DRENLO-465457 format. One record per residue (C-alpha): residue in one letter; chain; x, y, z. Coordinates in nm, 2 decimals, decimal comma. Example, Ala and Ser with C-alpha at 12.3 -4.5 7.8 and 13.67 -1.06 7.14 Angstrom:
! DRENLO-465457
[node "A" "A" [1,23 -0,45 0,78]]
[node "S" "A" [1,37 -0,11 0,71]]
END
This chain:
! DRENLO-465457
[node "M" "A" [0,68 0,52 1,13]]
[node "S" "A" [0,78 0,74 0,85]]
[node "R" "A" [0,92 1,08 0,92]]
[node "L" "A" [0,63 1,23 0,74]]
[node "F" "A" [0,46 1,21 1,08]]
[node "E" "A" [0,75 1,38 1,28]]
[node "P" "A" [0,64 1,71 1,43]]
[node "T" "A" [0,71 2,05 1,25]]
[node "V" "A" [0,84 2,28 1,53]]
[node "F" "A" [0,80 2,66 1,48]]
[node "P" "A" [1,00 2,94 1,61]]
[node "R" "A" [0,68 3,05 1,79]]
[node "G" "A" [0,37 2,91 1,88]]
[node "S" "A" [0,25 2,51 1,89]]
[node "A" "A" [0,41 2,26 1,67]]
[node "M" "A" [0,25 2,07 1,41]]
[node "A" "A" [0,20 1,72 1,49]]
[node "N" "A" [0,35 1,60 1,14]]
[node "R" "A" [0,49 1,74 0,83]]
[node "F" "A" [0,08 1,80 0,65]]
[node "M" "A" [-0,04 2,14 0,58]]
[node "L" "A" [-0,37 2,17 0,40]]
[node "A" "A" [-0,30 2,44 0,12]]
[node "A" "A" [-0,54 2,77 0,11]]
[node "L" "A" [-0,79 2,65 -0,13]]
[node "T" "A" [-1,00 2,86 -0,35]]
[node "N" "A" [-1,34 2,74 -0,31]]
[node "T" "A" [-1,62 2,98 -0,35]]
[node "Q" "A" [-1,81 2,87 -0,04]]
[node "S" "A" [-1,78 3,20 0,19]]
[node "Y" "A" [-2,12 3,42 0,15]]
[node "A" "A" [-2,08 3,75 -0,06]]
[node "E" "A" [-2,03 3,98 0,19]]
[node "G" "A" [-1,73 3,77 0,31]]
[node "T" "A" [-1,87 3,57 0,61]]
[node "L" "A" [-1,73 3,25 0,66]]
[node "S" "A" [-2,04 2,96 0,59]]
[node "A" "A" [-2,14 2,65 0,72]]
[node "D" "A" [-2,02 2,48 0,42]]
[node "E" "A" [-1,68 2,62 0,46]]
[node "H" "A" [-1,68 2,54 0,83]]
[node "N" "A" [-1,76 2,19 0,74]]
[node "W" "A" [-1,50 2,17 0,44]]
[node "L" "A" [-1,22 2,30 0,68]]
[node "T" "A" [-1,33 2,07 1,03]]
[node "M" "A" [-1,31 1,75 0,80]]
[node "R" "A" [-0,97 1,80 0,73]]
[node "A" "A" [-0,85 1,89 1,05]]
[node "R" "A" [-1,03 1,55 1,18]]
[node "G" "A" [-0,84 1,40 0,92]]
[node "G" "A" [-0,51 1,47 1,07]]
[node "F" "A" [-0,39 1,76 0,88]]
[node "G" "A" [-0,08 1,92 1,14]]
[node "A" "A" [-0,21 2,25 1,04]]
[node "V" "A" [-0,54 2,36 0,82]]
[node "M" "A" [-0,52 2,68 0,64]]
[node "T" "A" [-0,86 2,87 0,55]]
[node "A" "A" [-0,89 2,97 0,19]]
[node "A" "A" [-0,78 3,34 0,10]]
[node "A" "A" [-0,90 3,60 0,31]]
[node "H" "A" [-0,92 3,91 0,16]]
[node "V" "A" [-0,81 4,19 0,39]]
[node "Q" "A" [-0,97 4,52 0,20]]
[node "P" "A" [-1,31 4,49 0,01]]
[node "C" "A" [-1,13 4,60 -0,32]]
[node "G" "A" [-0,89 4,33 -0,26]]
[node "Q" "A" [-1,15 4,02 -0,35]]
[node "G" "A" [-1,04 3,80 -0,62]]
[node "F" "A" [-1,35 3,59 -0,68]]
[node "P" "A" [-1,69 3,54 -0,62]]
[node "G" "A" [-1,78 3,38 -0,26]]
[node "Q" "A" [-1,43 3,45 -0,12]]
[node "L" "A" [-1,37 3,43 0,28]]
[node "G" "A" [-1,32 3,78 0,41]]
[node "I" "A" [-1,14 3,91 0,73]]
[node "F" "A" [-1,15 4,29 0,65]]
[node "A" "A" [-1,42 4,37 0,89]]
[node "D" "A" [-1,52 4,32 1,25]]
[node "R" "A" [-1,85 4,12 1,17]]
[node "H" "A" [-1,63 3,84 1,02]]
[node "V" "A" [-1,48 3,77 1,39]]
[node "T" "A" [-1,78 3,56 1,50]]
[node "N" "A" [-1,81 3,28 1,27]]
[node "L" "A" [-1,41 3,28 1,26]]
[node "T" "A" [-1,40 3,23 1,62]]
[node "N" "A" [-1,62 2,92 1,60]]
[node "L" "A" [-1,37 2,80 1,30]]
[node "A" "A" [-1,11 2,82 1,49]]
[node "S" "A" [-1,24 2,66 1,83]]
[node "A" "A" [-1,32 2,38 1,60]]
[node "L" "A" [-1,03 2,34 1,44]]
[node "R" "A" [-0,83 2,35 1,80]]
[node "V" "A" [-1,04 2,12 1,93]]
[node "A" "A" [-0,98 1,90 1,63]]
[node "G" "A" [-0,59 1,89 1,72]]
[node "T" "A" [-0,47 2,10 1,41]]
[node "I" "A" [-0,27 2,46 1,40]]
[node "P" "A" [-0,52 2,68 1,26]]
[node "L" "A" [-0,39 2,94 1,02]]
[node "V" "A" [-0,52 3,20 0,81]]
[node "Q" "A" [-0,42 3,31 0,47]]
[node "L" "A" [-0,42 3,69 0,42]]
[node "H" "A" [-0,49 3,81 0,06]]
[node "H" "A" [-0,53 4,09 -0,17]]
[node "A" "A" [-0,59 4,04 -0,54]]
[node "G" "A" [-0,48 4,38 -0,65]]
[node "N" "A" [-0,48 4,37 -1,01]]
[node "R" "A" [-0,66 4,05 -1,03]]
[node "A" "A" [-0,95 4,20 -0,84]]
[node "P" "A" [-1,24 4,16 -1,10]]
[node "A" "A" [-1,38 4,51 -1,13]]
[node "D" "A" [-1,76 4,38 -1,14]]
[node "I" "A" [-1,72 4,21 -0,82]]
[node "I" "A" [-1,50 4,48 -0,62]]
[node "D" "A" [-1,76 4,76 -0,82]]
[node "A" "A" [-1,43 4,98 -0,84]]
[node "T" "A" [-1,12 5,01 -1,03]]
[node "P" "A" [-0,85 4,74 -0,93]]
[node "V" "A" [-0,51 4,87 -0,75]]
[node "S" "A" [-0,16 4,75 -0,81]]
[node "A" "A" [0,18 4,87 -0,72]]
[node "S" "A" [0,19 5,07 -1,03]]
[node "D" "A" [-0,07 5,17 -1,31]]
[node "D" "A" [-0,14 4,86 -1,52]]
[node "P" "A" [-0,28 4,92 -1,85]]
[node "E" "A" [-0,32 4,56 -1,91]]
[node "T" "A" [-0,57 4,52 -1,65]]
[node "G" "A" [-0,67 4,89 -1,61]]
[node "A" "A" [-0,56 4,88 -1,26]]
[node "R" "A" [-0,41 5,22 -1,10]]
[node "G" "A" [-0,11 5,24 -0,91]]
[node "L" "A" [-0,16 5,30 -0,51]]
[node "P" "A" [-0,01 5,61 -0,40]]
[node "T" "A" [0,21 5,59 -0,08]]
[node "P" "A" [-0,07 5,67 0,15]]
[node "E" "A" [-0,27 5,43 0,01]]
[node "V" "A" [0,02 5,15 0,03]]
[node "E" "A" [0,02 5,24 0,41]]
[node "E" "A" [-0,33 5,20 0,43]]
[node "L" "A" [-0,25 4,84 0,26]]
[node "I" "A" [-0,01 4,79 0,54]]
[node "E" "A" [-0,21 4,86 0,81]]
[node "S" "A" [-0,52 4,67 0,67]]
[node "F" "A" [-0,28 4,36 0,66]]
[node "V" "A" [-0,20 4,41 1,01]]
[node "A" "A" [-0,56 4,46 1,15]]
[node "A" "A" [-0,67 4,15 0,95]]
[node "A" "A" [-0,38 3,94 1,15]]
[node "E" "A" [-0,54 4,13 1,48]]
[node "R" "A" [-0,86 3,99 1,37]]
[node "A" "A" [-0,75 3,65 1,31]]
[node "E" "A" [-0,58 3,63 1,65]]
[node "R" "A" [-0,88 3,78 1,83]]
[node "A" "A" [-1,07 3,46 1,66]]
[node "G" "A" [-0,86 3,27 1,81]]
[node "F" "A" [-0,62 3,14 1,53]]
[node "A" "A" [-0,27 3,04 1,60]]
[node "G" "A" [-0,12 3,27 1,34]]
[node "V" "A" [-0,14 3,39 0,96]]
[node "E" "A" [0,03 3,36 0,63]]
[node "L" "A" [0,07 3,62 0,40]]
[node "H" "A" [-0,01 3,53 0,03]]
[node "G" "A" [0,29 3,69 -0,18]]
[node "A" "A" [0,22 3,43 -0,43]]
[node "H" "A" [0,05 3,38 -0,74]]
[node "G" "A" [0,06 3,71 -0,91]]
[node "Y" "A" [-0,16 3,89 -0,63]]
[node "V" "A" [-0,07 4,24 -0,47]]
[node "L" "A" [0,25 4,16 -0,25]]
[node "C" "A" [0,37 3,94 -0,54]]
[node "Q" "A" [0,29 4,29 -0,78]]
[node "F" "A" [0,51 4,48 -0,58]]
[node "L" "A" [0,79 4,25 -0,59]]
[node "S" "A" [0,77 4,22 -0,95]]
[node "A" "A" [1,04 4,44 -1,16]]
[node "E" "A" [0,80 4,40 -1,43]]
[node "L" "A" [0,49 4,57 -1,28]]
[node "N" "A" [0,64 4,78 -0,99]]
[node "N" "A" [0,80 5,09 -1,16]]
[node "R" "A" [0,74 5,31 -0,85]]
[node "D" "A" [1,01 5,58 -0,73]]
[node "D" "A" [0,92 5,59 -0,36]]
[node "R" "A" [1,03 5,35 -0,11]]
[node "F" "A" [0,82 5,08 -0,24]]
[node "G" "A" [0,97 5,05 -0,56]]
[node "G" "A" [1,33 5,04 -0,74]]
[node "D" "A" [1,54 4,76 -0,64]]
[node "L" "A" [1,45 4,40 -0,46]]
[node "E" "A" [1,49 4,55 -0,10]]
[node "G" "A" [1,24 4,84 -0,20]]
[node "R" "A" [1,01 4,61 -0,39]]
[node "S" "A" [0,98 4,37 -0,09]]
[node "R" "A" [0,98 4,69 0,18]]
[node "I" "A" [0,61 4,61 0,20]]
[node "F" "A" [0,62 4,26 0,32]]
[node "F" "A" [0,85 4,39 0,62]]
[node "D" "A" [0,63 4,67 0,72]]
[node "I" "A" [0,34 4,44 0,74]]
[node "L" "A" [0,55 4,17 0,96]]
[node "D" "A" [0,68 4,52 1,18]]
[node "G" "A" [0,32 4,56 1,23]]
[node "I" "A" [0,17 4,23 1,33]]
[node "R" "A" [0,50 4,17 1,55]]
[node "S" "A" [0,41 4,51 1,72]]
[node "R" "A" [0,05 4,43 1,80]]
[node "C" "A" [0,02 4,05 1,79]]
[node "G" "A" [0,12 3,79 2,09]]
[node "D" "A" [0,49 3,68 2,13]]
[node "D" "A" [0,34 3,31 2,04]]
[node "F" "A" [0,15 3,41 1,70]]
[node "I" "A" [0,27 3,22 1,47]]
[node "V" "A" [0,33 3,44 1,13]]
[node "G" "A" [0,44 3,26 0,76]]
[node "V" "A" [0,48 3,40 0,42]]
[node "R" "A" [0,38 3,22 0,07]]
[node "L" "A" [0,58 3,31 -0,24]]
[node "S" "A" [0,61 3,19 -0,60]]
[node "P" "A" [0,98 3,13 -0,75]]
[node "E" "A" [0,85 3,16 -1,08]]
[node "R" "A" [0,58 3,32 -1,31]]
[node "F" "A" [0,44 3,65 -1,28]]
[node "G" "A" [0,74 3,79 -1,34]]
[node "M" "A" [0,95 3,66 -1,05]]
[node "K" "A" [1,31 3,56 -1,07]]
[node "L" "A" [1,45 3,23 -0,87]]
[node "A" "A" [1,74 3,43 -0,76]]
[node "E" "A" [1,54 3,71 -0,61]]
[node "I" "A" [1,32 3,49 -0,45]]
[node "R" "A" [1,60 3,28 -0,31]]
[node "T" "A" [1,73 3,62 -0,16]]
[node "L" "A" [1,41 3,75 -0,03]]
[node "S" "A" [1,31 3,42 0,15]]
[node "Q" "A" [1,66 3,42 0,34]]
[node "R" "A" [1,60 3,76 0,41]]
[node "L" "A" [1,28 3,66 0,56]]
[node "I" "A" [1,43 3,38 0,74]]
[node "D" "A" [1,75 3,62 0,90]]
[node "S" "A" [1,47 3,90 1,02]]
[node "G" "A" [1,37 3,69 1,28]]
[node "Q" "A" [0,97 3,78 1,19]]
[node "V" "A" [0,88 3,47 1,00]]
[node "D" "A" [0,78 3,12 1,18]]
[node "F" "A" [0,76 2,94 0,81]]
[node "L" "A" [0,78 2,98 0,45]]
[node "D" "A" [0,53 2,85 0,19]]
[node "L" "A" [0,70 2,80 -0,16]]
[node "S" "A" [0,43 2,75 -0,41]]
[node "L" "A" [0,67 2,58 -0,68]]
[node "W" "A" [0,35 2,47 -0,90]]
[node "D" "A" [0,55 2,14 -0,98]]
[node "C" "A" [0,81 2,06 -0,69]]
[node "F" "A" [0,97 1,80 -0,92]]
[node "K" "A" [1,08 1,98 -1,25]]
[node "E" "A" [1,38 2,19 -1,32]]
[node "P" "A" [1,35 2,57 -1,30]]
[node "V" "A" [1,24 2,76 -1,62]]
[node "E" "A" [1,58 2,99 -1,60]]
[node "E" "A" [1,86 2,79 -1,76]]
[node "E" "A" [2,12 2,90 -1,51]]
[node "W" "A" [1,96 2,69 -1,25]]
[node "A" "A" [1,92 2,35 -1,47]]
[node "G" "A" [2,04 2,05 -1,31]]
[node "R" "A" [1,82 2,05 -1,03]]
[node "S" "A" [1,48 2,02 -0,91]]
[node "L" "A" [1,29 2,34 -0,86]]
[node "C" "A" [1,26 2,23 -0,50]]
[node "E" "A" [1,62 2,16 -0,44]]
[node "V" "A" [1,71 2,50 -0,55]]
[node "A" "A" [1,45 2,69 -0,37]]
[node "T" "A" [1,48 2,54 -0,04]]
[node "D" "A" [1,87 2,58 -0,06]]
[node "L" "A" [1,85 2,83 0,25]]
[node "D" "A" [2,02 2,87 0,59]]
[node "R" "A" [1,70 2,83 0,80]]
[node "R" "A" [1,87 2,94 1,15]]
[node "H" "A" [1,77 3,27 1,21]]
[node "D" "A" [1,93 3,38 1,55]]
[node "P" "A" [2,19 3,26 1,76]]
[node "S" "A" [2,02 3,05 1,96]]
[node "G" "A" [1,94 2,84 1,67]]
[node "R" "A" [1,59 2,87 1,59]]
[node "R" "A" [1,52 2,77 1,29]]
[node "V" "A" [1,22 2,86 1,05]]
[node "P" "A" [1,07 2,53 0,88]]
[node "L" "A" [1,02 2,57 0,50]]
[node "G" "A" [0,69 2,40 0,32]]
[node "V" "A" [0,65 2,35 -0,03]]
[node "A" "A" [0,31 2,31 -0,27]]
[node "G" "A" [0,35 2,15 -0,60]]
[node "K" "A" [0,21 1,82 -0,73]]
[node "I" "A" [0,27 1,64 -0,44]]
[node "H" "A" [0,00 1,37 -0,47]]
[node "D" "A" [0,15 1,01 -0,34]]
[node "P" "A" [0,27 0,94 0,00]]
[node "A" "A" [0,64 0,91 -0,20]]
[node "D" "A" [0,60 1,25 -0,33]]
[node "A" "A" [0,56 1,37 0,04]]
[node "E" "A" [0,88 1,18 0,11]]
[node "R" "A" [1,04 1,29 -0,19]]
[node "V" "A" [1,04 1,64 -0,10]]
[node "L" "A" [1,19 1,61 0,21]]
[node "D" "A" [1,47 1,43 0,08]]
[node "M" "A" [1,51 1,75 -0,14]]
[node "G" "A" [1,49 1,97 0,17]]
[node "A" "A" [1,20 2,07 0,21]]
[node "D" "A" [1,06 2,02 0,61]]
[node "F" "A" [0,69 1,98 0,50]]
[node "A" "A" [0,41 1,92 0,26]]
[node "I" "A" [0,15 2,12 0,17]]
[node "L" "A" [-0,13 1,96 -0,01]]
[node "G" "A" [-0,43 2,13 -0,20]]
[node "R" "A" [-0,56 1,89 -0,48]]
[node "V" "A" [-0,53 1,57 -0,31]]
[node "A" "A" [-0,62 1,72 0,00]]
[node "I" "A" [-0,98 1,77 -0,18]]
[node "L" "A" [-0,98 1,41 -0,24]]
[node "H" "A" [-0,89 1,28 0,07]]
[node "H" "A" [-0,99 1,50 0,38]]
[node "D" "A" [-0,84 1,20 0,60]]
[node "Y" "A" [-0,50 1,17 0,41]]
[node "P" "A" [-0,29 1,19 0,69]]
[node "R" "A" [-0,49 0,95 0,87]]
[node "R" "A" [-0,52 0,71 0,61]]
[node "L" "A" [-0,15 0,70 0,58]]
[node "A" "A" [-0,07 0,68 0,92]]
[node "A" "A" [-0,30 0,36 0,96]]
[node "D" "A" [-0,20 0,21 0,60]]
[node "P" "A" [0,18 0,27 0,47]]
[node "E" "A" [0,06 0,13 0,15]]
[node "F" "A" [-0,23 0,36 0,09]]
[node "V" "A" [-0,28 0,46 -0,24]]
[node "A" "A" [-0,44 0,81 -0,31]]
[node "N" "A" [-0,73 0,83 -0,53]]
[node "R" "A" [-0,67 1,06 -0,88]]
[node "P" "A" [-0,93 1,26 -1,05]]
[node "P" "A" [-1,15 1,30 -1,20]]
[node "V" "A" [-1,39 1,18 -0,98]]
[node "S" "A" [-1,77 1,20 -0,93]]
[node "P" "A" [-1,96 1,48 -0,79]]
[node "E" "A" [-2,15 1,27 -0,52]]
[node "Y" "A" [-1,77 1,20 -0,41]]
[node "L" "A" [-1,66 1,50 -0,36]]
[node "A" "A" [-1,99 1,57 -0,16]]
[node "A" "A" [-1,90 1,30 0,05]]
[node "E" "A" [-1,54 1,45 0,11]]
[node "G" "A" [-1,72 1,77 0,23]]
[node "L" "A" [-1,69 2,02 -0,05]]
[node "S" "A" [-2,02 2,23 -0,13]]
[node "P" "A" [-2,21 2,24 -0,46]]
[node "A" "A" [-2,06 2,59 -0,49]]
[node "F" "A" [-1,70 2,42 -0,46]]
[node "V" "A" [-1,80 2,12 -0,67]]
[node "E" "A" [-1,93 2,36 -0,97]]
[node "Y" "A" [-1,61 2,55 -0,90]]
[node "L" "A" [-1,41 2,23 -1,01]]
[node "S" "A" [-1,59 2,19 -1,30]]
[node "R" "A" [-1,44 2,37 -1,51]]
[node "P" "A" [-1,25 2,18 -1,80]]
[node "G" "A" [-0,94 2,01 -1,65]]
[node "G" "A" [-1,11 2,05 -1,31]]
[node "L" "A" [-1,14 1,73 -1,05]]
[node "V" "A" [-1,49 1,66 -1,16]]
[node "K" "A" [-1,58 1,35 -1,37]]
[node "T" "A" [-1,86 1,50 -1,61]]
[node "D" "A" [-2,09 1,32 -1,82]]
[node "H" "A" [-1,90 1,29 -2,13]]
[node "M" "A" [-1,62 1,12 -1,96]]
[node "E" "A" [-1,60 0,75 -2,00]]
END
C-alpha cells in the first residue's frame, strides 16, 4: 500500500486516515447572507465519502466586511451555526476530519458586495482600502477567535487561518502593504503579530484537542520566501499550530527569488524542523500547487511534505483517494470537462458557472 494511505498525525485531535486533504475552494455556493447551503453540504460530504482524510470548507469570512466573493460561506454570526453543525456531523459520520477555513478578504473585498470601504493593514490607494486603527485590529483578532469558537460549537475538529493569497492576514505580513507604526507593523515580528494574537485567543477559548492550522503562500502578494520560512518555523516552535498549509501555486517549479535556485519551491518551503516541543510532537506540513496525478502526490512527499492538499483534481474526482486505494494505476481526468460531468461530481450550477470563466475547468461549445 502506498504511503499516501498512511495516517497523518496532528499534535492535537484525531489523525487523518491518509495523506489527502481537500483544499478550501472558492465556489459561490452559499446563501447571500453567508449561511451554508444544501449544495455546499452535498459538495463537501461527497468528498468526505470519497475518502479524503480531511475536508475543509470554502473560505468562511469572519466579518461582514471581509466577504471576498458572492455566495461566500460565513461564520461571523451565530445564525450560521445550525447548518454548519449539520455539515460537521455529516462529515464526521463519513469518517473525515472536518475543518473550517477562517478568512477575511481585507482590501480584496469588493466594495459593492460589502457595501462599505474595504479595510487593510494600511491605507491602500490602489484598492481604496482604509488602514485599520489599532482598536479595529483588535476587533479583527476577536472576530477570528469568535469564529473559531463557533466552528468548535458546530462540531468541527478544527480551523485553518487563511494567511495566504493576499487576503487580510497576508496584507499584514506584506512589507509592501503594511506601513504601520504600532505593534502590528515594522519588522516581521510585528507584521506577523496578528497571527500569534489570534492563536493565543483560540488556544485560550477552544478545547485542548481543537486542531488549528495556518495557510501561507511564500510567493506573490509581497511575500518573501525567507520571511515565510522564518514565520513557518516560529509557528511550529510556538506549539500553537497543528499543521501548516503552504500554497505554492506550483510545487515543482524553482522559487522566483534567484537566491533559492536549484531546488523546487516545495523542497525549500518544507525544509523546516517540525518538532515543536521536547516530547517530539511533530507538526505536519501540507502543500498545494499543481498536484494532479498520484505520482505528483508521491513526489511532494519525497520533497518533504507530509500530506497533499488537492483542489482542481478534487473537483474532477470526488472519490480520488478511494479510486487510488482501489486501483494503484488510477489515472485522473484532466480538464476541460462538460457541465454534466461536474454536476455528477456534486457541483451546483453556481459552482459550474464560476468555473466556466476562460481557462477554467468547463468545456464550452467552441472547444473541440
